[in-house]
N, C-alpha and C positions, 0 to 999 in steps of 0.2 A: 744447261738445263735439259731434262728429258721431255719428250713429247709423246703423244699417243702413237706417232709413227715409229718411234724407237721401240716402244713396248710391243707393237705389232710385229716389227722386224725380228725381235728376240723370240716371240712366240712362233713365228713362221720358220725361223732358223731351227727351232726345236722340232716343229711338226714335219718339216721337209727333210731336215738333216738326219733324222733317225733312220732313213733308208740306208745310210752309209754304215750305221752301227748295228745292222741286223746280226752280223756274225758274232760280234762281241756281246752286246747287251741282250740279243736274242738268245744266245747260248746260256747266259747267266739266268735270264728270266725263266727259260725252259727248265734248266737244272733245278732252280729253286722250287719250281712248281712240282717237279717229280719227287723232290726230297721231302715234301710235306707229308704229314701223317695220313694214313688211309682214310680216317674219318673226315679229314678236310677235303680230300678228293671227292668223296661221296656227296658232299654238300656244295653246290655251286655258290651259294651265298657266302659260306665260310671261305671258299677258295678265293673269291673276289675280295673278301675282306683282307686276307693275307697279302694278296697282290697289291692292294691299295696301301697297306702298311709298309711293305717293301719300298714302294715308290715314294711314300711320305718321307721315309728316312733319306732316300736318294735325293729328293728335291730339297730337303732341309739342308743337306750338305752343299748343294748348289747355292742356296741362299746365303749361307755362311761365307762361302768363297766370294760371292758377289759383294757382300758387305766389306770384306777385307780389301778387295781390289778397288771398290768405290772409295774407301778411306785412303788407300794409297794414291788414288787419282787426285783426291783433294789436296794431298800434300805435294804431289808432283806439280800440280797446277800453280802453286805459289812459287815454285822454284824456277819456272820458265821466265826468262828475261824478255818477254814479248808484250806488245800492246794488246794482242788478242790471243792468249794462250788456248782458249777454247777451240780455235780454229785448228791448232796442231792436234789436239786430242780428237777432234772430229775426223781428221784425216787418218789418224791411227785406227779409229773404229771402222771407217769405211774400207780401208785397205785390208784390214783383217777380215772383213765380210767378203771381199772379193777373193782373198786367199782361201777362205772357207769354200766358196763356190767352186774354185778350181780344184780344191781337194776332193769335194764330193763328186765332181764330174770325172775325177781321176786324170785331170790334165796337169796336175802339179802335186808333188808330195812335200811341199814346204812345211805344212803343219805337222808332218810326221816328226820333224825335229823337236817340236814342242812336246809331242807325245813321248819321245825318248827321254827328254828332261824330266817330264812328269813321272816316268817310270822309276826314276831314282827315288822319289818320295813314296811311290806306291809300294816299293819293296819294304818300307818300314810300316806302312799302314795295313797292307794285305794280311799279315798274320793276325791282326785283330779280328778280321772277319771269320777266321776259323773257330774262334771262341764261341760264336753263335750257332755253329753247325753241329748236329742237324737241328733245323728249326722245328720246335715243337710248340712254342708259345708265341703270341703276338709280340711280346717285348723282344724276343730274339729276332723276329722278323724286322722290327724297327732298327735294332742294332746293326744287323747285317746291311740294311738299306743305307744307313749312315756311312758305313764303310764303302759300299758300292758307289756312292756319289763321288768318291775321290779317285775312281778309276781313270787312268790317263786317257784323254779323249780330245782330239783336235777340235771336234765340234764344240765341246764345252769351253776349251781355252779361247777359241776365237770369239765366242759369244761373251766371254768375260771382258772383251775389249769394250763392249757397250757399258759394262759396269765402270770401266775406267773413265769413259767419257761422261758418266753421270757426276763424277767428282763428289759423290755422297755415299756414305755407307748404307743409309736406308734405301735410297733410290737404287743403288747397285744390287741390294738384296731383293728388292721388288722386281727388278728387271730379270734377275736369274729365276725368280719365281715364275715369271711369264714364260721364260725359256723352258723351265721344267714342266709346266703345264702343257706346253707344246709337244714335249716328248711323250707325255702320258698315254695318249691313245695308242700309239704304235707299241710301246713297251708293255702296256697292259694286254694288248691283243697277242703279243708274242708270248706273254706268260701263260696264255691259254693254248699255246703251241698250235698255232694255225699255220699249216705248211704252205698253203697257196699264197699267203701274204709274203712269206719269206721268198718264195720263187719270184713273185712280182718285183719285190724290192731289189733282188739281185740282178734284174735285167739292166744291161749297160745303158740302154736308151733312157730308162727311168732315172738312173744316176746322172746322166748328162742333162736331162731336162731339169732336175732338181738343182744341179750345180749352176745352170744358166740362170734360173730364177733367183738364186741367192746372190749371184754376181750382180744381177740387176738391182737388188736391194742395196748392195754395197755402193753401186754407182749413184743411186738415189741419195744415200747418206752423204756422199761427197758433194753432190749438187746442192743439198739443203744446207 
């Protein structure tokens, strides 16, 4: 069963973890902003609307992935020949959280293996995104955002471990919603191409601090 602690952990993973994704998601968000029509750039309200639509599509894909993993977790739970299978799934979740912290702090590249596996699927999905470019209408922005959500990312994959522990499609989806909302402030700000924020997020000390915090959350998951 999920608790408020789990949802908060997923939200903070998204909020803190996006410092690692500056180079990837930051470049995408900046490029998408620059490719918008001139009349959108001239209106801050319309620009924010398009950025929100992009991210609505991205987070929707996270929710779908969370529902799929949550459903698989429910099936996997019944296959475990143990008296307390929830304990095994809790350890999987906690260890993934610790691996994420090590990855964000650049102390370990274990999650890079998952990104390479995800890249195989991305090769099939990525061409779909080109069909929505250049973005001229809100519906195109939504379509591109849906594709963007499947970009290979160790941060996303590790957080999906929380969906696994939920053992529920609906709870897995809600959990990835919490994660997506955590990523929203940073990605929206990057969409406005704020250079000083990128410089701060690239500082090694910031990455190590974020990684240490996420490792702490992983340890708390194991303790609970």
